[in-house]
C-alpha positions in Angstrom: 5.0 17.7 3.3 1.6 19.3 2.4 1.8 21.1 -0.9 -1.0 23.6 -1.9 -1.8 23.2 -5.6 -2.8 26.9 -5.9 0.3 28.1 -4.0 2.5 26.0 -6.2 1.1 27.8 -9.2 2.8 31.0 -8.0 6.2 29.4 -8.8 5.5 27.1 -11.7 3.1 27.3 -14.6 0.6 24.4 -14.1 -1.9 25.4 -16.8 -3.6 22.4 -18.3 -2.4 20.0 -15.6 -4.8 18.9 -12.8 -3.7 18.2 -9.3 -4.3 14.5 -9.8 -2.2 14.4 -13.0 0.5 16.3 -11.3 0.5 13.9 -8.4 0.9 11.0 -10.8 3.8 12.6 -12.5 5.6 13.4 -9.2 5.1 9.8 -8.0 6.5 8.4 -11.2 9.5 10.6 -10.8 10.4 9.1 -7.5 8.6 11.1 -4.8 5.4 9.3 -3.6 2.3 11.5 -3.4 0.3 9.7 -0.7 -2.9 11.5 -1.5 -4.6 14.5 -3.0 -7.1 16.2 -0.7 -9.7 18.5 -2.2 -10.7 20.6 0.8 -14.1 21.7 -0.5 -15.2 18.3 -1.9 -18.9 17.7 -1.2 -19.3 21.2 0.4 -21.4 23.8 -1.3 -23.7 26.8 -0.7 -21.4 28.7 1.8 -21.2 32.4 1.3 -19.8 35.5 3.1 -22.6 37.1 5.1 -22.8 40.5 7.0 -24.5 40.4 10.5 -26.7 43.5 10.4 -28.5 43.0 13.7 -28.2 40.7 16.8 -30.7 40.3 19.6 -31.1 37.7 22.3 -33.4 34.8 21.7 -36.5 35.3 23.9 -36.7 31.7 24.9 -33.0 30.7 25.2 -30.2 32.5 27.0 -27.4 31.0 24.8 -29.0 31.7 21.4 -29.1 34.9 19.4 -31.3 36.0 16.5 -29.3 37.5 13.7 -30.3 39.4 10.6 -27.7 38.6 8.0 -27.1 40.1 4.6 -25.9 37.3 2.3 -26.0 39.3 -0.9 -29.6 38.4 -1.7 -32.5 40.8 -2.2 -33.5 40.6 1.5 -31.5 39.8 4.7 -32.2 36.4 6.2 -32.9 35.5 9.8 -30.5 33.0 11.4 -30.5 31.7 15.0 -26.9 31.3 16.1 -25.5 29.9 19.4 -21.8 31.0 18.9 -20.6 33.1 21.9 -18.6 35.5 19.7 -21.2 36.4 17.1 -21.9 40.1 17.0 -23.4 42.9 14.9 -21.1 44.2 12.1 -19.2 40.9 11.6 -18.6 39.3 8.2 -19.1 35.6 8.7 -19.4 32.3 6.7 -23.0 31.4 6.2 -24.3 28.1 5.0 -27.5 29.0 3.1 -30.7 26.9 2.9 -29.8 24.0 0.7 -26.1 24.1 1.4 -24.1 20.9 2.1 -21.4 20.8 4.8 -18.8 18.1 5.4 -20.3 14.8 6.3 -23.1 15.4 3.8 -24.9 17.6 6.4 -27.7 19.5 4.5 -29.0 22.9 5.7 -32.7 23.2 5.9 -35.2 25.8 7.1 -35.7 25.2 10.8 -37.3 26.6 14.0 -35.3 26.9 17.1 -37.3 27.5 20.2 -40.1 29.0 18.1 -37.9 31.3 16.0 -37.3 30.7 12.3 -33.7 30.1 11.1 -32.9 30.3 7.4 -29.3 29.0 7.3 -26.3 28.6 9.6 -23.4 30.8 10.6 -20.4 28.5 10.5 -17.3 27.9 12.5 -14.2 26.7 10.7 -14.6 23.3 12.3 -18.0 23.0 10.7 -16.4 23.7 7.3 -14.0 20.8 7.7 -10.9 22.5 9.2 -9.2 20.7 12.1 -9.5 22.3 15.5 -5.7 22.3 16.0 -5.2 24.4 12.9 -7.6 27.2 13.9 -6.3 30.4 15.6 -7.1 30.5 19.3 -9.5 33.4 19.1 -11.8 31.4 16.7 -11.3 27.9 18.3 -14.5 28.0 20.3 -16.8 30.1 18.0 -17.4 31.3 14.5 -14.8 32.7 12.2 -14.9 36.4 11.5 -13.6 37.6 8.1 -11.7 40.9 7.6 -14.0 43.9 6.8 -12.8 44.2 3.2 -14.3 40.8 2.2 -17.2 41.3 -0.2 -20.6 40.1 1.0 -22.2 37.3 -1.0 -18.9 35.9 -2.4 -17.9 32.2 -2.1 -16.7 31.7 1.5 -14.9 28.5 0.6 -12.7 30.5 -1.9 -12.0 33.2 0.6 -10.9 30.5 3.1 -8.7 28.8 0.5 -10.9 25.6 0.8 -11.3 25.5 -3.0 -7.7 24.3 -3.1 -6.2 20.8 -3.5 -3.5 19.6 -1.2 -0.8 17.1 -2.3 0.7 15.1 0.5 4.3 14.1 -0.3 5.8 11.1 1.4 9.4 12.3 1.5 12.3 10.1 2.2 15.1 11.6 4.4 17.4 12.3 1.5 14.9 14.6 -0.2 14.9 17.4 2.3 15.1 19.8 -0.5 11.3 19.3 -1.1 10.5 20.4 2.5 9.8 23.8 0.9 7.6 25.2 -1.8 10.6 26.4 -3.8 12.1 22.9 -3.5 8.9 21.3 -4.8 8.8 24.0 -7.5 12.2 23.0 -8.7 11.1 19.3 -8.8 7.9 20.0 -10.6 9.7 22.4 -13.0 12.1 19.7 -13.9 9.3 17.1 -14.5 7.3 19.5 -16.6 10.1 21.3 -18.3 9.0 24.7 -16.9 10.9 27.5 -15.4 10.8 28.3 -11.7 9.7 31.9 -10.7 11.2 33.1 -7.4 9.2 35.4 -5.2 9.9 39.0 -5.6 10.5 41.4 -2.7 11.9 44.8 -1.9 12.6 46.6 1.3 12.7 50.3 2.0 15.4 50.4 4.7 15.2 53.0 7.5 17.9 55.5 8.4 19.1 53.7 11.4 21.5 50.7 11.2 20.8 47.3 12.6 24.4 47.2 13.9 23.6 50.0 16.3 21.0 47.9 18.0 22.5 44.4 18.1 25.9 42.6 17.9 26.4 38.9 17.3 29.0 36.6 18.7 29.3 32.8 17.9 31.5 30.7 20.2 30.8 27.3 18.6 31.4 28.1 15.0 31.4 24.4 14.0 27.8 24.0 15.2 26.7 27.5 13.9 28.9 28.7 11.0 26.4 31.3 9.9 24.2 33.5 12.0 22.4 36.6 10.6 20.2 39.1 12.5 17.9 41.8 11.1 16.0 44.4 13.1 12.5 45.6 12.3 11.1 48.6 14.3 7.6 50.0 14.8 5.8 46.8 14.0 2.1 46.4 14.9 1.4 42.9 16.0 -2.0 41.7 15.0 -3.9 39.1 12.9 -2.3 38.1 9.6 -4.0 38.8 6.3 -6.6 36.2 5.4 -4.6 34.7 2.6 -1.6 34.1 4.9 -3.8 32.4 7.6 -5.5 30.1 5.1 -2.1 29.2 3.5 -0.7 28.2 6.8 -3.8 26.2 7.8 -3.7 24.3 4.4 -0.1 23.4 5.2 -0.9 22.1 8.7 0.3 25.1 10.8 -1.9 27.2 13.1 -1.9 30.9 12.6 -0.8 33.1 15.6 -0.1 36.7 14.6 1.4 38.5 11.6 5.0 38.3 12.8 5.0 34.6 13.8 2.9 33.7 10.7 5.4 35.4 8.4 8.3 33.4 9.8 6.3 30.2 9.4 5.3 31.2 5.9 9.0 31.6 4.9 9.8 28.3 6.6 7.3 26.7 4.2 8.3 28.8 1.2 12.1 28.7 1.4 12.7 25.7 3.8 14.7 28.0 6.0 13.7 28.2 9.6 13.5 31.7 11.1 12.9 33.0 14.6 11.5 36.3 15.7 12.5 37.7 19.1 10.9 40.6 20.9 13.9 42.9 20.9 12.9 44.8 24.0 12.5 41.5 26.0 16.1 40.3 25.1 17.4 42.6 27.7 20.7 43.4 26.0 22.2 44.6 22.8 24.1 41.4 22.0 23.4 37.9 20.8 25.8 35.2 21.9 25.5 31.7 20.5 27.2 29.2 22.8 26.8 25.7 24.3 24.8 25.5 27.5 26.3 25.6 30.9 26.1 22.8 33.5 22.6 22.7 35.1 21.4 25.7 33.1 17.7 25.9 32.5 15.2 27.7 30.3 11.5 27.8 29.5 10.6 27.2 25.9 7.6 28.6 24.0 5.5 25.6 25.0 5.9 26.7 28.6 8.0 23.7 29.5 11.1 24.1 31.7 14.1 22.5 30.0 17.2 21.4 31.8 20.0 22.0 29.4 23.1 19.9 28.8 26.6 21.2 28.0 26.6 19.9 24.4 23.4 21.7 23.5 23.6 24.9 21.5 21.6 27.9 22.8 21.0 31.5 21.7 21.6 33.9 24.6 21.5 37.6 25.4 25.0 37.3 26.7 24.0 35.9 30.0 20.8 33.7 29.8 19.4 31.5 27.1 16.6 32.9 25.0 16.2 30.0 22.5 17.2 26.4 21.9 19.2 26.8 18.6 17.3 25.3 15.7 14.6 23.7 17.9 12.4 26.3 19.7 12.5 29.8 21.1 12.3 30.8 24.7 9.2 32.2 26.5 11.2 35.1 27.8 11.7 36.6 24.4 8.4 35.7 22.7 6.6 38.0 20.3 3.3 39.3 21.8 0.7 41.9 21.1 2.9 44.5 22.8 5.9 43.9 20.7 7.1 46.9 18.7 10.6 45.9 17.6 11.5 42.5 16.2 14.9 40.9 16.0 14.8 38.4 13.1 17.2 35.4 13.3 18.1 33.4 10.2 21.0 30.9 10.7 22.7 27.8 9.5 23.0 25.2 12.4 24.7 21.8 11.9 22.3 18.9 11.5 24.0 16.8 14.2 23.7 19.5 16.8 20.0 20.2 16.2 19.2 16.5 16.0 20.9 15.7 19.3 19.2 18.6 21.1 15.8 17.7 19.7 16.2 14.1 20.8 17.4 15.0 24.3 14.3 17.0 24.9 11.9 14.8 22.9 11.0 18.1 21.2 10.4 18.1 17.5 9.4 21.2 15.6 9.0 22.2 12.0 12.3 24.0 12.3 14.2 21.1 13.8 12.8 18.7 11.2 14.4 20.8 8.5 17.7 21.5 10.2 18.1 17.8 11.0 18.0 16.9 7.3 20.0 19.9 6.2 19.0 23.3 4.9 20.3 25.2 1.8 23.0 27.6 3.0 22.4 29.8 -0.1 18.9 30.6 1.2 19.7 31.8 4.7 20.1 35.4 3.8 17.4 35.4 1.1 14.8 34.0 3.5 15.5 36.8 6.0 15.2 39.5 3.4 11.9 38.1 2.2 10.5 37.9 5.7 11.6 41.4 6.5 9.9 42.7 3.4 6.6 40.9 4.4 6.9 42.4 8.0 7.3 45.8 6.4 4.2 45.2 4.2 1.9 43.4 6.7 3.0 44.6 10.1 3.9 48.2 9.2 7.5 47.8 10.3 10.6 49.7 9.4 13.5 47.5 8.4 16.8 48.9 9.7 19.7 49.2 7.4 22.0 46.2 7.0 22.3 42.7 8.5 24.4 41.8 11.5 26.1 38.4 11.0 28.9 36.0 11.8 29.9 34.0 8.7 32.5 31.3 8.8 30.5 29.0 6.6 32.4 27.4 3.7 30.2 25.4 1.4 31.3 24.3 -2.0 28.8 22.8 -4.5 29.4 19.1 -5.1 31.1 18.4 -8.4 30.5 14.8 -9.8 31.7 13.3 -13.1 30.4 10.3 -14.9 30.6 8.8 -18.3 27.6 8.3 -20.6 28.6 4.6 -21.0 28.3 4.0 -17.2 24.9 5.7 -17.2 23.6 3.5 -20.0 25.2 0.4 -18.6 23.6 0.8 -15.2 20.1 1.8 -16.6 20.1 -0.5 -19.6 19.3 2.4 -21.8 20.8 4.0 -25.0 20.7 7.7 -24.0 22.7 10.3 -25.9 24.8 12.9 -24.2 22.4 15.6 -25.3 19.5 13.8 -23.6 21.5 13.5 -20.3 22.5 17.2 -20.5 18.8 18.2 -21.0 17.8 16.3 -17.9 20.5 18.0 -15.8 19.5 21.4 -17.3 15.8 20.7 -16.3 17.0 20.1 -12.8 18.9 23.4 -12.9 22.3 21.6 -12.5 25.2 23.1 -14.4 27.1 20.6 -16.5 30.0 20.5 -18.9 30.9 17.7 -21.4 34.4 16.5 -22.3 34.4 13.6 -24.6 32.2 10.9 -23.1 32.4 12.4 -19.6 29.8 14.8 -18.2 30.8 16.8 -15.1 27.9 18.1 -13.0 28.0 21.0 -10.5 25.2 20.2 -8.0 23.5 23.2 -6.4 23.7 23.4 -2.6 19.9 22.8 -2.3 20.5 19.2 -3.3 22.8 18.0 -0.6 21.8 14.4 -1.3 23.8 14.2 -4.5 27.5 13.4 -3.9 28.4 10.3 -6.0 28.1 8.9 -9.5 25.2 6.7 -8.6 23.2 9.7 -7.4 23.5 11.2 -10.9 22.4 8.0 -12.4 19.3 8.0 -10.2 18.4 11.6 -11.3 18.7 10.6 -14.9 16.6 7.5 -14.4 13.7 9.2 -12.6 13.6 12.2 -14.9 13.9 10.0 -18.1 11.1 8.0 -16.6 11.2 4.6 -15.0 8.4 3.5 -17.4 10.7 4.3 -20.3 13.6 2.1 -19.2 13.7 -1.1 -21.4 12.5 -4.3 -19.8 14.4 -7.5 -20.3 13.8 -11.1 -19.0 16.6 -13.2 -17.7 17.9 -15.8 -20.1 16.3 -19.2 -19.6 18.6 -21.7 -18.0 16.5 -24.8 -18.9 15.7 -25.6 -15.3 12.3 -24.6 -14.0 12.2 -23.4 -10.4 10.3 -25.6 -7.9 10.1 -26.4 -4.2 12.6 -28.8 -2.8 11.0 -32.0 -1.2 11.7 -30.5 2.3 10.0 -27.2 1.3 7.0 -29.0 -0.2 6.5 -31.1 3.0 6.8 -28.0 5.2 4.0 -26.5 3.2 1.9 -29.6 3.7 2.5 -29.3 7.5 1.3 -25.7 7.5 -1.7 -26.4 5.4 -2.7 -29.3 7.5 -2.4 -27.4 10.8 -4.4 -24.5 9.4 -7.0 -26.9 8.1 -7.2 -28.4 11.6 -8.1 -24.9 12.9 -4.8 -23.5 14.1 -3.6 -20.0 13.1 0.0 -19.5 12.0 2.0 -17.3 14.4 5.4 -15.6 13.8 7.1 -14.8 17.0 10.5 -13.4 18.1 13.5 -15.7 18.0 14.9 -13.5 20.8 13.7 -14.0 24.4 14.8 -13.6 28.0 17.5 -15.8 29.7 14.8 -17.4 31.9 12.6 -18.4 29.0 15.3 -19.4 26.5 15.6 -23.1 27.7 12.0 -23.5 28.9 10.1 -26.4 27.2 13.2 -27.2 25.1 13.4 -30.6 23.4 17.2 -30.4 23.7 18.9 -28.0 26.0 22.4 -26.5 25.7 24.3 -23.3 26.3 22.3 -20.2 25.4 23.4 -17.7 22.8 23.4 -14.1 24.1 23.4 -10.9 22.0 26.3 -8.6 22.5 24.1 -5.5 22.5 20.5 -6.5 23.2 17.6 -4.0 22.9 16.3 -5.2 26.2 16.7 -8.0 28.7 13.4 -9.5 27.4 15.0 -9.9 23.9 18.6 -10.7 24.8 18.9 -14.5 24.2 18.2 -16.8 21.2 15.4 -19.3 22.0 15.8 -23.1 22.3 12.0 -23.7 22.1 9.1 -22.0 20.4 6.5 -22.9 23.0 7.3 -19.9 25.4 6.6 -17.4 22.6 3.3 -19.1 21.8 2.2 -19.0 25.4 2.9 -15.2 25.3 0.7 -14.9 22.3 -2.1 -16.9 24.0 -1.8 -14.7 27.1 -2.0 -11.5 24.9 -5.2 -12.8 23.2 -6.9 -14.2 26.3 -6.3 -10.8 28.1 -8.4 -9.3 25.2 -11.3 -11.7 25.7 -10.3 -14.1 22.9 -10.8 -17.1 25.1 -10.5 -19.9 22.5 -7.2 -19.6 20.6 -5.2 -22.2 18.6 -1.8 -21.3 17.2 1.1 -23.0 15.5 4.5 -21.9 14.3 7.2 -23.4 12.2 10.4 -21.7 13.2 14.1 -22.0 14.1 15.6 -22.7 17.5 19.3 -22.2 18.3 21.6 -24.7 20.0 25.2 -23.7 20.8 27.7 -26.4 19.9 30.9 -26.5 21.8 33.8 -25.2 19.9 31.7 -23.6 17.2 31.4 -19.8 16.9 27.9 -19.9 15.5 25.0 -21.8 17.0 23.3 -24.7 15.2 19.9 -23.7 13.8 17.2 -26.4 13.9 13.6 -26.0 12.6 10.8 -27.0 14.9 7.0 -27.0 14.6 5.1 -26.1 17.8 1.5 -25.5 18.7 -0.5 -24.1 21.6 -4.3 -24.5 22.1 -6.6 -23.1 24.9 -10.3 -22.7 25.4 -13.2 -24.7 23.8 -12.2 -26.8 20.8 -15.6 -27.0 19.2 -19.0 -25.4 19.9 -22.3 -26.0 18.1 -24.7 -24.0 20.1 -27.7 -24.9 17.9 -27.3 -28.6 18.7 -26.1 -27.9 22.3 -22.7 -29.4 21.6 -19.5 -28.2 23.3 -16.3 -30.1 22.9 -13.8 -29.2 25.7 -10.2 -29.2 24.9 -8.2 -32.2 26.3 -5.1 -34.2 25.7 -6.6 -36.3 23.0 -7.5 -33.3 20.9 -3.8 -32.2 20.8 -2.7 -35.8 20.2 -5.3 -36.3 17.5 -4.1 -33.2 15.6 -0.6 -34.7 15.6 -1.8 -38.2 14.6 -3.6 -36.6 11.6 -0.4 -34.7 10.7 1.7 -37.9 10.9 -0.8 -39.7 8.7 -0.6 -36.9 6.2 3.2 -37.1 6.1 3.1 -40.9 5.8 4.8 -41.7 9.1 1.9 -42.6 11.3 2.8 -46.3 11.6 6.3 -45.4 12.8 5.2 -43.0 15.6 4.9 -44.0 19.2 3.6 -42.1 22.2 4.8 -42.7 25.7 4.2 -41.1 29.1 7.0 -38.7 30.0 7.8 -35.7 32.2 8.9 -32.4 30.7 9.7 -29.3 32.9 6.8 -26.9 32.8 4.3 -29.7 31.6 1.6 -31.5 33.6 3.3 -34.8 34.8 0.3 -37.0 34.1 -0.8 -35.5 30.8 2.3 -35.3 28.8 3.6 -37.8 26.2 6.9 -38.2 24.5 6.7 -38.6 20.7 9.2 -40.9 19.0 9.8 -41.6 15.3 11.3 -45.0 14.6 12.1 -45.2 18.3 14.0 -41.8 18.4 12.6 -39.0 20.5 11.5 -36.1 18.4 9.3 -34.0 20.8 6.3 -34.0 23.1 2.6 -33.2 23.4 0.6 -32.5 26.6 -0.9 -30.0 29.0 1.0 -27.1 30.4 1.6 -27.3 34.1 -1.2 -25.5 36.1 1.4 -23.3 37.8 2.7 -22.1 34.4 -0.9 -21.6 33.3 -1.5 -19.5 36.3 1.7 -17.4 35.7 0.4 -16.6 32.2 -3.2 -16.1 33.4 -4.6 -18.6 31.0 -6.9 -21.6 31.4 -6.2 -25.3 30.6 -3.8 -25.2 27.7 -2.2 -27.9 25.6 1.0 -27.6 23.6 3.3 -29.6 21.4 6.7 -29.2 19.9 8.4 -31.5 17.5 11.6 -31.5 15.5 10.4 -30.6 12.0 13.6 -31.6 10.4 13.3 -35.2 11.8 9.8 -35.4 10.5 10.4 -34.0 7.0 13.7 -35.8 6.4 12.2 -39.2 7.3 12.2 -41.6 4.4 8.6 -42.4 3.3 7.5 -45.3 1.2 5.8 -44.3 -2.0 2.0 -44.2 -1.9 0.5 -47.6 -2.7 -3.0 -48.2 -4.0 -5.2 -50.3 -1.8 -8.7 -51.1 -3.1 -11.8 -50.6 -0.9 -12.8 -54.0 0.4 -15.7 -55.6 -1.4 -16.2 -58.2 1.3 -17.8 -57.7 4.7 -15.7 -57.3 7.8 -16.2 -58.9 11.2 -15.8 -56.9 14.5 -14.9 -58.5 17.8 -14.9 -56.6 21.1 -12.8 -57.7 24.1 -12.6 -56.2 27.6 -9.3 -57.0 29.3 -8.6 -56.9 33.0 -5.1 -55.5 33.5 -2.8 -54.0 36.2 -3.5 -50.3 36.6 0.1 -49.4 35.6 -0.3 -51.1 32.2 -0.3 -48.7 29.2 -3.1 -49.2 26.7 -0.7 -48.5 23.8 1.5 -51.4 24.8 -1.5 -53.8 24.8 -2.6 -52.4 21.4 0.8 -53.2 20.0 0.6 -56.7 21.3 -2.8 -57.2 19.7 -1.6 -55.8 16.3 1.4 -58.1 16.3 -0.6 -61.2 17.2 -3.6 -60.5 14.9 -1.7 -61.2 11.7 -2.8 -60.2 8.2 -6.6 -60.4 8.9 -6.6 -57.9 11.7 -7.0 -54.4 10.0 -7.9 -52.1 12.9 -7.7 -51.9 16.7 -9.2 -49.1 18.8 -9.8 -48.5 22.5 -13.4 -47.7 23.3 -13.8 -48.0 27.0 -11.9 -47.8 30.3 -13.4 -48.9 33.6 -11.9 -48.4 37.1 -14.9 -48.9 39.5 -16.0 -50.6 42.7 -16.6 -53.9 40.9 -13.0 -54.1 39.8 -10.4 -55.8 41.9 -8.0 -53.4 43.7 -5.0 -52.4 41.6 -6.8 -53.5 38.4 -8.6 -51.8 35.5 -10.6 -52.9 32.5 -9.8 -51.7 28.9 -12.1 -52.5 26.1 -10.8 -52.9 22.5 -12.7 -53.1 19.2 -10.9 -55.4 16.7 -11.9 -55.4 13.0 -11.0 -58.4 10.8 -11.4 -58.6 7.0 -9.8 -60.2 3.9 -9.8 -58.1 0.8 -10.0 -61.2 -1.4 -12.9 -63.1 0.2 -15.6 -63.3 2.9 -14.2 -64.5 6.2 -15.7 -67.5 8.0 -16.2 -67.6 11.7 -13.6 -70.3 12.0 -10.9 -68.1 10.4 -11.7 -65.1 12.6 -11.9 -67.3 15.7 -8.5 -68.7 15.0 -6.9 -65.3 14.6 -8.8 -63.9 17.6 -7.6 -66.8 19.9 -4.0 -65.9 19.0 -4.7 -62.4 20.1 -6.2 -63.5 23.5 -3.3 -65.9 24.1 -0.7 -63.2 23.3 -2.2 -60.6 25.7 -2.4 -63.2 28.5 1.1 -64.4 28.1 2.8 -61.0 27.4 0.7 -58.7 29.6 -1.1 -61.0 32.1 -4.4 -59.8 30.7 -7.6 -61.7 31.5 -10.9 -61.5 29.7 -13.4 -59.6 31.9 -16.4 -61.8 32.8 
């Protein structure tokens, strides 16, 4: 809701309170003010000018040379390219030295050899959005009415010296979808009275009932319908103040009749609709539900196929409006209209909401009907609109109002004790203070003992229970004034559990390794639910899924990470590394609810490391993914208990996938995604891993033991072993470690050879072995003795021979 600060002053005295101060007070009372927009901020030097002469530019067909009176001693010459500029117009002129939106400064200039001392402005150039400008001025300059004084501030004439408060209303506060509703709110906050707009109508001799009758068939959806008739109207532009008021509130001006209905919509919060009486084609209005396969064309020129539950306004035979949503093109007010039928009605929120949703058609009217309008303002709004049509369209308001009224609305009456208010708020308010708050809100109240009974006006349909009254007291008393208390100390300081602390270590390590954390949906499709799963079981399906793509609980995180990679790669983010710690769901037989298990998964694609200056480029491979996990295992203190072994996982590359085991128990896998799966996702070579996080974090870890940096030199021995091709390097490494004893501190593979010089079916793997003793310098004899044990073990257990 856009609220004009100047317009609001017509209803509440705001003297001494700036727009920003008012915005802060409204926000503190419970309605957020999302911003205060000063329309003329940064704009200056724009005045009303009078075009005295206009001649064609001798050197340009689309330019005109204008002599413009701007209230100075002499007229100024301005070259203007607007197609609608003409002699005799009063226009907005940015004088030399003026500043327009965007810090655009006006200087003396020459256009095709002719001097130009200023600029005749369009509304767009003054900062007004194109969609809010009347159609006749949407492609040219704006022309003021003739009664505007030359030389006056054009920004003031256009209402641009105003400040607009944007209220972020929640659905329950539909009462503030009107200026009067906001006025009541501001009046309560400031302790000021609300001034209602005054109006009077000089009714004609004829009666409205002689021109129209009203019949309502669905009284539940439309319990109150009123119609007034205004004759002899002259349709034309609205007065300038009305146009600028609508534009400031986000509504485009059309003509005086339509603009008045929109103005009342904003002022009272009551939607109105004006029909061209002569186009209705009958002397009756029938409100009914639509017939099967009935159609109508709405004001936006769209043909609408109606459904039997939708409420329509008809002339007795065909629809002329969608009730509460939009009027029909067949009864639209135009320049030729002379008699107006003015509708003001109360439609049920459910009916309007359903119709609006069916047609994907939301309007200012439907937005208010959906949330509920004040039934007490239905007639008052029509009377006010009729008075304005008499004043600004020269109309004659016929005597009386034709209506159907079956509406029964009783104000809500709610009682509450002062003790309950103070208990819920933690305050010590007196009954007099609470009464004053309800009085400021214009709620009637009576007190009996410690109980206060409040009669809530119909404009506040959101207040129905005791807690609503407590909320009103709290926000008007001031949330800042409510006492603050801290919970009593229990003696136990909060902290992370060991599991939570380790999980945080996992996340920090993976982020430090270059992976970004992802948070994906736990819901997936039936085909993806079991893909890449460490353990597979029966899937868990939702009873009412939003879509088939989100209908089953996942058993693996990897498919969602691959979707995220696909999304990023499609947007030229070629190198992406993601991880996620999340829950998978396994159905246990005989259990109503699935078992939730926490996993950690990662997905990496693209180049792992690039150093363009040094010409380095590290391509992603299996050992990068494995290395990340080895670093994680070391960080968690379980590195010595982890083993990797070749395995096959559905969806993974059969030769580049390893099973990961902790203390001999399988906890997950790491490897390359199968090329066919990569092709399906339109991604390049990609490596993934998924592990049981619970198994990792719940593993018992020995306390950290101090080990001094060795003061004595180490001795390194390299060996190249000839082995069968099927022999796994990890198995040989384990044999070496077992045979090496206490002196052997480190073993690493540094070469693999499978060439022409190697016997068929054989390969050569080279290991580097590091020996040292933390207590002394090793002798060659000691190292040789330990090394010979290693050579003997690999020969006997693996059939390995030293390569010559």
